[in-house]
C-alpha positions in Angstrom: 7.5 6.8 6.1 10.9 6.2 7.6 13.3 3.5 6.5 15.6 1.1 8.5 18.1 3.0 10.5 16.5 6.4 10.3 15.6 8.3 13.4 11.9 8.2 14.2 10.1 11.4 15.2 6.5 12.7 15.3 6.5 14.0 11.7 6.8 10.8 9.7 4.9 7.6 10.4 6.5 4.2 10.9 3.7 2.5 8.9 0.4 3.1 7.2 -2.5 0.6 7.7 -5.3 0.2 5.2 -8.0 -2.1 6.5 -11.6 -2.9 5.6 -12.8 -3.1 9.2 -11.8 -2.1 12.7 -11.0 -5.7 13.6 -8.7 -6.0 10.6 -7.0 -2.7 11.5 -6.5 -4.0 15.1 -4.9 -7.2 13.8 -2.6 -5.3 11.4 -1.6 -2.8 14.1 -0.7 -5.6 16.5 1.4 -7.4 13.8 3.2 -4.1 13.0 3.9 -3.3 16.7 5.3 -6.8 17.1 7.6 -6.4 14.1 9.1 -3.0 15.0 11.9 -2.6 17.4 12.8 0.9 18.6 16.3 1.5 19.9 18.6 4.4 20.7 21.3 2.9 18.5 21.3 2.3 14.8 20.9 -1.3 13.5 23.7 -3.2 11.9 24.1 -2.3 8.3 22.6 -4.8 5.9 23.7 -5.5 2.4 21.7 -4.0 -0.5 21.3 -7.4 -2.0 20.6 -9.9 0.8 20.4 -13.1 -1.2 20.0 -13.9 -4.9 17.2 -16.3 -5.8 17.7 -18.4 -8.9 16.1 -21.5 -10.5 19.0 -23.6 -9.0 17.9 -22.5 -5.5 
């Protein structure tokens, strides 16, 4: 699978769905399609560590 910022092509999938029924597969596919944004430009670079979670919050 490709990762954030990599160029998409026909050789590597954007996602793999494992579902127990056709209805579950359709629901997962719709959620994935809604979550993916394709663009001709690369996204802004994100930090490796986005936020640290501690007991203090």
